[in-house]
C-alpha positions as CSV (number, residue, x, y, z in Angstrom):
1,M,14.2,39.4,-8.6
2,S,14.9,36.4,-10.8
3,V,12.2,33.7,-10.4
4,I,14.9,31.1,-10.9
5,T,18.7,31.4,-11.2
6,S,19.8,27.7,-11.3
7,L,18.2,24.4,-12.0
8,R,19.6,20.9,-11.3
9,V,17.7,17.7,-12.4
10,Q,18.7,14.2,-11.5
11,N,17.1,11.1,-13.1
12,V,14.5,13.3,-14.8
13,R,13.5,11.7,-18.1
14,S,16.7,11.4,-20.2
15,H,18.8,13.4,-17.8
16,T,21.1,11.6,-15.4
17,D,22.4,14.7,-13.6
18,Q,22.2,18.1,-15.3
19,T,22.8,21.6,-13.9
20,I,22.1,24.8,-15.7
21,S,22.4,28.5,-14.8
22,I,19.5,30.8,-15.8
23,S,19.7,34.5,-16.6
24,D,17.3,37.1,-15.4
25,G,16.4,37.9,-19.0
26,V,16.1,35.4,-21.8
27,T,17.7,31.9,-21.6
28,V,17.7,29.9,-24.8
29,I,18.3,26.1,-24.4
30,T,19.3,24.6,-27.8
31,G,19.9,21.0,-28.8
32,P,18.6,18.3,-31.2
33,N,15.2,16.6,-30.8
34,G,15.4,14.1,-27.9
35,S,18.2,15.9,-26.1
36,G,15.9,16.7,-23.1
37,K,15.2,20.4,-23.7
38,T,11.5,20.2,-22.8
39,S,12.3,18.1,-19.8
40,L,14.2,21.0,-18.3
41,L,11.1,23.3,-18.8
42,E,9.0,20.6,-17.3
43,A,11.2,20.5,-14.2
44,V,11.0,24.3,-13.8
45,Y,7.2,24.2,-14.2
46,L,6.9,21.3,-11.6
47,A,9.1,23.2,-9.1
48,L,7.0,26.3,-9.3
49,Q,3.5,24.9,-9.8
50,G,3.8,21.5,-8.1
51,T,2.6,19.4,-11.0
52,S,4.0,18.5,-14.5
53,F,2.4,19.7,-17.7
54,K,3.4,16.5,-19.5
55,G,2.6,13.4,-17.4
56,S,2.5,11.7,-14.0
57,D,5.3,11.7,-11.5
58,G,6.2,8.2,-12.5
59,D,6.5,9.2,-16.1
60,I,9.3,11.6,-15.2
61,L,11.5,9.0,-13.7
62,R,14.5,8.0,-16.0
63,Q,14.4,4.4,-17.0
64,N,15.7,2.0,-14.4
65,A,16.5,5.0,-12.0
66,P,15.6,4.6,-8.3
67,W,14.3,8.1,-7.8
68,W,14.3,11.6,-9.4
69,R,15.1,15.0,-7.9
70,I,14.7,18.7,-8.9
71,D,16.6,21.5,-7.2
72,T,16.1,25.2,-7.9
73,V,17.5,28.5,-6.5
74,D,15.8,31.9,-6.9
75,G,17.2,35.4,-7.1
76,E,17.3,35.7,-3.3
77,K,19.2,32.4,-2.9
78,N,16.1,30.6,-1.7
79,K,16.2,26.9,-2.5
80,R,13.5,24.4,-3.2
81,S,13.8,20.7,-3.8
82,I,11.3,18.1,-5.1
83,T,12.0,14.4,-4.8
84,F,10.1,11.4,-6.0
85,D,10.6,7.9,-4.6
86,P,8.5,5.2,-6.3
87,T,9.2,2.7,-3.4
88,R,7.2,4.7,-0.9
89,T,3.6,3.6,-0.4
90,T,2.4,7.1,0.3
91,K,3.6,10.6,-0.4
92,R,6.0,9.5,-3.1
93,K,6.7,13.1,-4.1
94,Q,8.1,15.4,-1.5
95,F,8.7,19.2,-1.6
96,E,11.3,20.9,0.6
97,L,11.2,24.7,1.1
98,D,12.8,26.6,3.9
99,G,13.7,23.3,5.6
100,K,10.1,22.1,5.7
101,N,8.9,19.0,3.9
102,S,5.4,18.5,2.4
103,G,3.7,16.1,0.0
104,R,2.1,18.9,-1.9
105,L,3.2,22.4,-2.9
106,A,1.2,24.9,-0.9
107,L,-0.6,27.7,-2.7
108,K,1.6,30.4,-1.1
109,D,4.7,28.6,-2.4
110,K,3.5,28.4,-6.0
111,Y,4.8,31.0,-8.5
112,P,2.8,31.8,-11.7
113,V,4.1,30.3,-14.9
114,V,2.9,30.9,-18.5
115,L,3.8,27.9,-20.7
116,F,3.7,28.2,-24.5
117,E,4.3,25.0,-26.4
118,P,3.9,23.9,-30.0
119,E,0.5,22.2,-29.4
120,D,-0.9,25.6,-28.3
121,L,-0.4,26.9,-31.9
122,R,-2.8,24.1,-32.9
123,L,-5.3,24.8,-30.2
124,L,-8.1,25.8,-32.5
125,N,-7.9,22.8,-34.8
126,G,-6.9,20.4,-32.1
127,S,-9.1,18.2,-30.0
128,P,-11.7,19.6,-27.5
129,T,-9.6,17.9,-24.8
130,R,-6.8,20.3,-25.6
131,R,-9.0,23.4,-25.4
132,R,-10.5,22.2,-22.1
133,Q,-7.0,21.7,-20.7
134,F,-5.9,25.1,-21.8
135,I,-8.8,26.8,-20.0
136,D,-8.5,24.6,-17.0
137,R,-4.8,25.1,-16.5
138,F,-5.2,28.9,-16.9
139,I,-8.1,29.1,-14.3
140,S,-6.3,26.8,-11.9
141,Q,-3.4,29.2,-11.5
142,L,-5.8,32.0,-10.5
143,N,-8.3,30.0,-8.5
144,P,-7.1,27.1,-6.3
145,L,-10.7,26.1,-5.6
146,Y,-11.1,25.4,-9.3
147,A,-8.2,23.0,-9.4
148,S,-9.6,21.1,-6.5
149,A,-13.0,20.9,-8.1
150,V,-11.5,19.5,-11.3
151,R,-9.7,16.8,-9.3
152,K,-12.8,15.8,-7.4
153,Y,-14.9,15.8,-10.6
154,E,-12.4,13.5,-12.3
155,R,-12.3,11.1,-9.4
156,A,-16.1,10.9,-9.3
157,L,-16.2,10.5,-13.1
158,K,-13.8,7.6,-12.9
159,Q,-15.9,5.9,-10.2
160,R,-19.2,6.4,-12.1
161,N,-17.7,5.1,-15.4
162,T,-16.4,2.0,-13.5
163,L,-19.9,1.3,-12.3
164,L,-21.4,1.9,-15.7
165,K,-19.4,-1.0,-17.1
166,R,-21.1,-3.4,-14.7
167,P,-24.0,-5.3,-16.5
168,D,-26.2,-5.1,-13.3
169,V,-25.7,-1.4,-12.6
170,T,-28.8,0.6,-11.7
171,R,-29.6,4.3,-11.4
172,N,-29.5,3.9,-7.6
173,N,-25.9,2.6,-7.9
174,V,-24.6,5.8,-9.6
175,F,-26.9,8.3,-7.8
176,A,-24.3,9.3,-5.2
177,W,-21.7,9.9,-8.0
178,D,-24.4,11.9,-10.0
179,I,-24.7,14.2,-7.0
180,T,-20.9,14.7,-6.8
181,L,-20.5,15.2,-10.6
182,S,-23.4,17.7,-10.7
183,E,-22.0,19.7,-7.8
184,H,-18.4,20.0,-9.0
185,G,-19.4,20.0,-12.6
186,A,-21.6,23.0,-12.1
187,Y,-18.8,24.9,-10.5
188,I,-16.4,24.1,-13.3
189,I,-18.9,25.2,-16.0
190,E,-19.7,28.4,-14.2
191,Q,-16.0,29.3,-13.8
192,R,-15.2,28.5,-17.4
193,I,-18.1,30.6,-18.7
194,A,-17.1,33.6,-16.4
195,F,-13.4,33.2,-17.5
196,I,-14.3,33.2,-21.2
197,E,-16.3,36.3,-20.7
198,Q,-13.3,38.0,-19.0
199,L,-11.1,37.0,-21.9
200,N,-13.5,38.3,-24.5
201,R,-13.4,41.8,-23.0
202,D,-9.7,42.2,-24.1
203,L,-9.3,39.6,-26.9
204,N,-10.0,41.9,-29.8
205,D,-7.5,44.5,-28.6
206,A,-4.8,41.9,-28.1
207,Y,-5.4,40.5,-31.5
208,D,-5.4,43.9,-33.2
209,E,-2.1,44.8,-31.5
210,I,-0.4,41.8,-33.2
211,A,-2.3,41.7,-36.5
212,K,-2.2,45.5,-37.0
213,K,-5.7,45.3,-38.4
214,H,-9.2,45.1,-36.9
215,D,-11.1,41.8,-36.8
216,D,-13.9,40.6,-34.6
217,V,-12.5,37.8,-32.5
218,S,-14.4,36.0,-29.7
219,M,-14.6,32.8,-27.6
220,H,-17.8,30.9,-26.8
221,Y,-18.6,28.0,-24.4
222,S,-20.1,25.1,-26.3
223,H,-23.1,24.7,-23.9
224,T,-25.5,27.3,-22.7
225,F,-26.9,27.1,-19.2
226,V,-29.8,29.1,-17.8
227,G,-30.9,28.8,-14.2
228,D,-29.6,26.2,-11.8
229,V,-26.6,24.5,-13.5
230,K,-26.3,21.9,-10.8
231,Q,-29.9,20.8,-11.1
232,K,-29.7,20.7,-14.9
233,L,-26.6,18.5,-14.8
234,L,-28.2,16.2,-12.3
235,S,-31.4,15.8,-14.4
236,E,-29.3,15.1,-17.5
237,L,-27.2,12.5,-15.8
238,H,-30.5,10.8,-14.8
239,L,-32.0,11.2,-18.2
240,Y,-29.0,9.7,-20.1
241,F,-28.4,6.9,-17.7
242,E,-29.5,4.1,-20.1
243,K,-27.3,5.6,-22.9
244,D,-24.3,5.9,-20.6
245,K,-24.9,2.3,-19.4
246,A,-24.9,1.0,-23.0
247,I,-21.7,2.9,-23.8
248,G,-20.0,2.2,-20.4
249,A,-19.1,5.9,-20.0
250,T,-20.6,9.2,-18.8
251,T,-21.7,11.3,-21.8
252,I,-22.9,14.4,-19.9
253,G,-20.8,17.0,-18.2
254,P,-18.0,19.5,-18.6
255,H,-15.5,16.7,-19.6
256,R,-17.4,16.6,-22.9
257,H,-17.7,20.4,-23.4
258,D,-15.7,22.6,-25.8
259,V,-14.5,26.2,-26.4
260,I,-15.5,27.6,-29.8
261,F,-13.6,30.5,-31.5
262,H,-15.2,32.9,-33.9
263,L,-13.6,35.3,-36.3
264,N,-15.8,38.0,-37.9
265,N,-18.9,36.2,-36.8
266,A,-18.0,32.9,-38.3
267,T,-16.4,29.8,-36.8
268,A,-12.6,30.6,-36.9
269,L,-11.7,27.2,-38.1
270,S,-13.8,27.5,-41.2
271,I,-12.4,30.9,-42.4
272,A,-9.2,31.8,-40.6
273,S,-5.9,31.5,-42.2
274,R,-2.9,29.8,-40.5
275,G,-1.5,33.3,-39.6
276,E,-4.9,34.5,-38.2
277,I,-5.2,31.3,-36.1
278,R,-1.7,31.8,-34.7
279,T,-2.5,35.5,-34.0
280,I,-5.5,34.4,-32.0
281,I,-3.4,32.0,-29.9
282,L,-0.7,34.6,-29.4
283,A,-3.3,37.1,-28.2
284,L,-4.6,34.5,-25.7
285,K,-1.1,34.0,-24.4
286,F,-0.6,37.8,-24.0
287,L,-3.9,38.0,-22.0
288,E,-2.8,35.1,-19.9
289,V,0.4,37.0,-18.9
290,A,-1.6,40.2,-18.3
291,I,-4.4,38.7,-16.2
292,I,-2.0,36.6,-14.0
293,E,0.1,39.7,-13.5
294,Q,-2.9,41.9,-12.7
295,L,-4.4,39.4,-10.2
296,T,-1.2,38.2,-8.5
297,N,1.0,41.3,-8.7
298,L,3.8,39.0,-9.9
299,K,5.4,38.8,-13.2
300,P,4.9,35.2,-14.4
301,L,7.9,33.2,-15.5
302,I,7.4,32.5,-19.3
303,L,8.4,29.1,-20.7
304,L,8.5,28.9,-24.5
305,D,9.0,25.3,-25.7
306,D,10.2,25.5,-29.3
307,V,7.5,27.9,-30.5
308,F,9.6,30.9,-31.5
309,S,10.8,29.4,-34.7
310,E,7.2,28.5,-35.6
311,L,6.2,32.2,-35.7
312,D,6.8,34.5,-38.6
313,V,8.9,37.7,-38.0
314,T,5.9,39.9,-37.2
315,R,4.7,37.6,-34.5
316,Q,8.2,37.0,-33.2
317,K,8.5,40.7,-32.7
318,A,5.1,41.0,-31.0
319,L,6.1,38.2,-28.6
320,S,9.5,39.7,-27.9
321,E,8.0,43.2,-27.3
322,R,5.2,42.0,-25.0
323,T,7.4,39.8,-22.8
324,K,10.6,41.9,-22.7
325,T,10.2,42.7,-19.0
326,H,9.7,39.1,-18.0
327,Q,12.2,36.3,-17.3
328,I,12.0,33.8,-20.1
329,I,13.3,30.3,-20.6
330,M,12.9,29.0,-24.2
331,T,14.0,25.9,-26.1
332,S,14.9,25.6,-29.7
333,T,16.7,23.3,-32.1
334,H,18.9,26.2,-33.2
335,I,19.9,29.7,-32.1
336,V,16.8,32.0,-32.1
337,S,17.7,35.1,-34.2
338,G,14.6,37.0,-33.1
339,A,15.3,36.9,-29.4
340,K,17.3,39.9,-28.1
341,K,20.0,39.8,-25.5
342,F,19.8,36.1,-24.5
343,T,22.0,33.6,-22.7
344,H,22.6,30.5,-24.7
345,L,22.8,27.0,-23.2
346,S,23.5,24.0,-25.6
347,L,22.6,20.4,-24.9
348,D,24.5,19.2,-28.0
């Protein structure tokens, strides 16, 4: 079954009203920069996952437009609609599936999506924030409790940081938020470490399959925790209170952590070539597809946002071979020669 056969967007970023048909194999959307290719992928992602990978609901709204709307149809003619009305005081975003409305996409109605965008190719030499987002987005598709923990942690972090900016703030003022941060922060850390360990079991094989040579590739969490993670976080928040107060921000916790990549027992960034770095990223994406498929028994929809042309022929072939049984929607500024048997849609 096709995950999606048609997409209509209204007042979504640069699009006033755009409808496209999507094949059950590979659909390539071409057009110049600024033509709205990525916005169509964003709309698909939002329809299937309930959130955008680019910004807030308000960011999506076309300038001066009163509302936005996304409609999709799947291979069994099931329809879903998402609308956003900024004039509403609550529940500005509404999902409609099977005639039922909801302010949030239920877990049972989400469909797994693997997104591959140009910034992913710069994951290793990008910011720690980017690497945290990569891990968090991956885990959240597999574990709804994790996504909830991240939201609660971020809300508590915002509240604590607001208090820290007050000149008269004391440890007692932030203690309740310290408890919340340590509880949800410990869960986030434990899940990240467990997930990285799971990836490490198959990362070498996935890398070798693409590179056609053997290298020792591994991922490592930037912080090591022994014993009660929650208690350690709580103690550190207390210990660093004066420093946090002086800075006006919380310096302890998973929002400051990182994921480190090693190649042949050295930091990958210090020794890996551009091709080796891209092979590591591609291997991670292959594992993302495989793990999601294994745990959900569903073939994830694959969204490739202008990345095919950034890969050399060897990696293009590896990507095509590994994803040939999946439905794929990709964007490009030009026709993608390496993609086999595709449907072409132009936004020129």
